[in-house]
N, C-alpha and C positions, 0 to 999 in steps of 0.2 A: 873472392865472388864466383860461385858456379856456373858453367859452363849449361845451357841447355838445350835440344833440340826437340823439334814436334816430328812425332812418329805418325804414322796410319797406317792400320795391317789390312784395310779392305781397299778396293778402288777406290772408293768413293765413302768412307766412313771417317767417325769423326777424329780428330788429333789429338793426340795426348802427349806431353811433357816428359823427358826423359833427364836424365844428369848425362853428362859423357864421362863415360870411365875410363874410357880407351882414346890413343889419337885417333888423326886422319880419320875423324867422322864428316864427312859431308852433305851437302845434299844432294837425294839420288841416291846414296849408298844404301844397302841392306845391312841391317843390323840384326843379331840375336839381342832380345831383350827379357826382364821374367815380369809377366803380366799379372794380372790378380788368377786366371787360366793357368798359367806353367810358362813355359816357355815358347817361344815364337817367332815367328821373324818379321820383320816391320822394314817400311820406306822411309829416307827420312824424307820428310817434304817441306821441312822451315829448318834453314841453316841456324849455327852454334850461333846462343845470341847470350849474353850476359844477364843475370839477373841480380838487384842487390837483397830484396828481402820474398825469400819462399813464402808462403802462407802455410803448407806442407811440404813433409819431405818426399822429394821424388825417388820412383825407383833407376837403376842406374842402367847405362847402355854394357851388356858385358862384353860382348865384342862383336867385330864385323861377321858378316855371315859367308863361308866360305862355299864352294863347289859341293864338298860332302852334304850340308846342311841345306840348301838350295836342291840336291838330287834326295836325298831325304823327303822335304816335300813334296814332292812330286809322288814319291810312295805313299805319304799318308793320303792324297789326292783318290787315290786309287781305296783306301783303306775306308776313307769316308764314305763312298759309293756303295762299299759292302755294309759298312753299320746303318745306313740308310736302307738298304732292302730287308734285312733285316727289321729292323726296327717298323718299318712299315706290314711285314708278316706277322710280328707279333700284336700290331694294333687292329689287325681286321682278325687275327683268332681269337682275340681278346673282347672285340667288340667294343672297344674304347671310341668314344667320341670326338674327335679330334684328328687334324688333318699335321701332317708332318712336312715343315719347309726346309730343312734344309739340318746338313750334322756336320761339325766343324769338329777336328783333332787338335792339340795340338802338339808341338812339334817332338816333345820326348813320350809321347803317348800318354801320359796319366792320367785326361782326363779327355772325356767327350761330349758334346757341349750337341743336343739335340733341339733347335727349333721349333715351334708346334703353335698352330691357332687353336682356336675352341668359344665355342659362345661361351661358357661362364665355366665354372672352378671343374678341374677334371682331380678324379682320384687314380694317379696313375703309378701306385707304390707297387702292384704287381706287375707290372712294365720295367722298371726299373729294375725288379731284381732279375727277371728275362735277361736283360741287356746286361747289367754286370756278371751274370753265371756263365754268359759268353763271351765277353771282353776281357774280364777280369782287369777290369780299371774303373776311375770312378766315373760316375754318370751323372751329369746333371743335365735337367729337363727345363727347358726355358717358354713361358707362354710369350708370342709375341702379338702385335694388332694389323690389321691388313694393309697400312701405311709398309710398315716394317716387311711384310711379306710382298709387295711389290716391289720393296726396294733391294731384297735379297735376290727375288724370281727374275726381276726385269719385265722388260714388253715393250710395247710404242704405243705411243698417245694416239686424241685424236688428230693432234699435227701432222703423224706421220714419222714424229722425230721418236728418238729414245728417252724414255721417261726420265723427267728431270732428277727424281730422287735417284735413279742409278748412273748418269750420266756427270752432277756436279754437287748437289746438293746432299749438306752433310748433318743437317739439322733439319726438321720438321717443324714450321712455324704457322701456328694457327690458322685457319683459315675459314673464314664465313660468308653468311649469305648477304651481307651489306656489301661485300667488296663486290660482288655481281651487279648489286640494285646500285654503287656509284659508277659503274662503267655502262648504264643502260642496256643490261645483257639480257635473254628472255629466263625468266626464273623458272627452267624447265632442269630440273634435277637430275633426268639422264641426260643433257647436254652439256650440263658442266660439273659431272663428276669423273672423275678418270678409273682404270682399269681397279681399282682398289677399292671404289663404291664409296669415295669420299670427296669434298669438292675437289678439284683439282686445283694442284699448289699454285699453279701459273695465274692463275685470279689473286693472288698475293703482290706479284711482280706488278701488273698492273696498278694497281690500285697504292702500292706504296714503293714504286720504282721512280727514277727519273722523270721529270714531264707530269707525272699524275698531280691529283684535287691536294693529297697529304704532302709532298713537296711542296707545291708551290703556296701553300699554308707555313708552312715551314720557314719558306724563304721569306716570307712577308713579317713573322714575328721578329725572325732575328736581323733584317733590314732596320727596324723600328719604323717603320709607317703607320699613322695616327688615323684610325676613322675620321669621319665627319661632325660624327657627336662628341669625341673627344676634342677634337679641335675646335669649336663652338658649344659649350656647356649650357651656356645663357639663352639658344635658342631652344633647345630640349626644356630649363626652365617653365620658357614662353608657350610651347605647345601642350605643356603639361597643366597651366592652368588656363588659356586661353582655350578652353573647351568650347564653350556656345559663342558664337557670333556678335559681337555689340555689346560684348562684356570688357572691361577696361584692366589691364592688367593690375594698375598701381592701384584701383578699386578694391580690386580682390583681395588686397592685402591690408590693406588700411583696415583700424580696428572698426568695429562697430561700437555706435552710441551717438548721440545730438550731436551737430556740428557747434563748434564753440565759435560765438557771436563776435568775440575782437578778428579774428582770423577772418571772418567773412568781412567785416567793414574796412578791413586792412584792402584785402583781397579786392573790393570796390573802387577804394580811391586808387591803386595800381594800374587796374584795365580799367574802370569804368564799367563790368558789368558783375552782375552776381556770378556766384561759381554755375555749371553747368548741373550739379546735383540739384541744387533748389529750382532751377527751372524744370525740369524734367517733376520734379513734386507739387509744382503748381499748377503745368498742365495737364495732367492724369485726373484731378477730379473733373477738372472743366469738361474736356474730351468728353467722359461718363456720362455726365448730365445731360450733355448735348445727343448723346446715343440715345437715354431714356425717352 
């Protein structure tokens, strides 16, 4: 049964599972792994655990990070700044409508990633040629959205605190204007939008968090409480049939046609009075005659 740990590469990024291939890998340790982009340093945020059935083959942890690896990472930070400045220079020289957000360099410097934002599709083939000729390594351009840009750059929200996506949110959940309506907020886009220009993520906390309307509905469903209509379905039937005042429910259900004379005679013998239906038929023509 393989042992798996959860590793995070950024301060508030996604957690990826890797198989342990070396001893003494604990929570909080810095390890060297081979990701999709190359060698990288990650931090263990979820301790070792056993998984019986793995859906896919996981990559393995190569070794624990040494002091040499950490010093190389600091050198790469300075190199990332150099690559960003040169890329900005070439973007301005070629007049490409794009905004560079961040650059990342793998630990072995075999790949450089450039993150940028743009309104549409961009032809950056000539830019990639300039960067490859300058740094002599593999260049990869990645277009991201405005919410991912805010997560990378960071900043302060309207509440005065650090952005949620920068401090603790690992993934973005969909946010809609319905959440603001449910909380009786003023539907002003300027007040409900964050620095990224999209609806604030905290609207989802109040909508789906503990004590919200959705949580109350879910708890009601789980407790198995039944509504009044479900408890007394007969009342619902009577209301649907008895629409107009003065009508009898049983009379409405009775089939149309002439009454049986035998049943009338038996009713008269038992009660001493004719049925109510026959009384109404006899009174109506007499009343009409007096009115004329």
